[in-house]
N, C-alpha and C positions, 0 to 999 in steps of 0.2 A: 454457594457464596463464592465470589472470585477469590483466587489465591492472593498471597501477599508478594510484593516485590522482593526479590532476593538481593537485598543490599549487601550481603556478605559474600556474594558470588562474583567472581571475575569472569569476564567474557572476552574472547579473542576479537570479536567484531560485532557490530550492530548491523542488521539487515532490515531496511525499512521498505515496506510497501509504500506506494505513493498516494493514490486517491483515498481520501478518508483517513489517512494515517499521518502524513506530513502536510497535506494540502486538502482543501475542501473544494471539490468540483461537483458536488452532489446536485446542486440546482441546475447547473448547465447540462450534466449528463441526463438527469431525469427529464428535462424538457425535450431534449433531442430524441431520447428513446421513446418517450410518450408519443411524440409526433410520428415516429416511425411505426409504432404499434397501431395507432389510429388509421394511418394510411393503408395498412394491410389488414384491417379488420380484426386486430388482436386485442387482447385485454392488457392495457398498459400496466395495471397493478401487478399482474402476474409476472410480466417481464421485469419491472422495476425491482421486484422481490428477488429475482434470480440473477440479474446481470452484474451486480457489484462484485468486483474482485476477480472476474474471469475475463478471458479474451473476447473481444467484440465478435470475432468470427464464430467462436463457440456458442455465444448467445443467439446469433442470427441463425445458425444451423439448427439450434434447438427449437426455435419458435417459427421460423419462416414457413409460409405456405408452400406446398409442393409446386415445383417449377420455378421458384424464385432463384435468381443467381445470388447465392449467399456471399460469394467473394465480392461481387460488385456492391451489394447492399452494405456489407461491412466496411468497404472502402468509402462509401458515401457517408456513412455515419461517422467514421473517423475524421473525414474532411470537415464535416459540420462541427465536430468537437474542437478541431484545431481553430477554425474560424471564430468560434464563440468562446474562447478561453479567457476573455477579459474579466469575467466574473469569478475567476478562480482566486482563492486567497490561502494563505498559510494557516495551518492549525496553530492556535495560540502558543507562542514560545518555540515553535519548531525551528525557525531560523537561528535563534540564539543557541538552541541546544545542538544543532548540527555543527555550528561554528566551533563548538568546544571539542569536537572529535578529530583526532588525527586522520588525515585523508586516506591513509592505508588501512583504516580500521572500520570503515563503514561503506555501505552500498545502498542503492535504491533498486528494488526488485519489483517490477510492475507488470501487469497484464496488458498495459497499453502499448501500442506501437511506438517506436523510438521518436518519430516526429511529434506525436502527440505528447509524449512524456516531456520532451525538451520544451515544448510550447507551454505546458502547464507549469513546469518548474520555474521557467522564466516569468510567467504571469504572476506566480506566487512570490517572486523575489527570493527564491531559495537557491542555494549553491548546487551546481552539478557535480556529482561525485566522480572520482576516477573510475569506479565500477558502477555501471548502469545496465542492468539486465532487463530487457524488454521482450515483448511478445515474439519478435523475430528471432530471438536468441535461443529459444528452446523448442523442442518438438512437441512437448506436452505442457499445457498451461496449468495454472492452479485449478483444482486442489492437488495435482501432482507436485512432487517436491523438486522437480528439475530446476526451476528458476533459483531457488534458494541454494541448492547444491552447486549450481554454476557460479553464483555470487561468492560463496565461501571459497570455492576453488580459485577464483580469480584473485581473491584477497590472500590466498596462500594459507588458509586456516581450515579446520574441520568444521562442518556444519553443526556438529554436536557441541561445539564450543561457542556458538553464536547465540545472540538474542535477536529473535525476529519480532519486529514491530508491525502489527496488523490491525485491521478493523473488521474485515469481512470473513464469514465462515469459510469460504474457499481458501483464502489465504492462511487462516489459522490452521486449517487441515493440512495445507502444504508445509507450513512450518513444523507441525508435529511430525509429518511423514519424513521430513529431512532430519529429524532427531534434534532440532534446536529447541531452546527455551523460547517461550512466546509471551509477549505482553500485548495487551489490547488497548487501543486508543478509542475512547468513547465519544469524542467531540461531535461527530455527525449523527449520533444515535439519540433518539428522543428519550430512551431508557437505557440504562447500563446493559450491555450485552450479557446474555446468559452464557457463561463460560467458566471453566475451572481455572483459567489463567488470570494473572493480575490484570486489573483494569484501571487506567488512569484517564481523566478527562482530556488533558492536554499536557504540554511540556512545561508549563509555568512553574510547577512545584518540584521539578526534577533538576538535579545537577549530575555531573559525571566527572570522575577523576581518572587519570591514567597512571597505573602502577609503573614501577621501574622497568618491568619487562614489556610494557606496552598494553597490558590487559586493561579493560574498561570496567569500572565499578560505578553503579548508580548510588546516589544519595539524595535525601530530601533537602530542599532549600528551606530556609526559615520561612515561617508563615508570613504572608503579606498582611500589612495592617489594613483594617477595614476602612 
């Protein structure tokens, strides 16, 4: 069973994954990756099961046939995702929730390249944070903890004092490896993810308050009328 949200715990900062966590780009990404798989005689289902939450180049290198230029292929996939970002939308309540946070207390930490991240954030109508850690900013992508450690350092806090918001196994593992608490967003999952961490569907039932020292605390909003 998933854990419960620690409403009594104060966090120094919130570190948000992007795709599947604050915005929904699943349909766009799945379409582009499926097309790439078919063109190269690969199994789309196998690639779609593995590519979420990790860097494009990592996935291409894992599955590309021998002799294929992985860097060029990854670049082409990224360009296609940038061009087709119009179908991207926010996870329900994400914009409202992010607007509640002090700008020096949150970051977006994504496996996407910066150009793609900015395109998708804009397409979803979400704010761009002061700290945005992207694929180019770390030597090792998720599930390595480097990205979350870099974001915490940029915010001037310890990763162990942060709450990581994730949806994919690679990102959850990265948050754990960074020593952070983790909460899982289930909006893009047909079934609730199997995890020991708290799972919430989206942000509509969540509020946040800031303590006098700037620490962040979650609380439940009153139930919405039917």
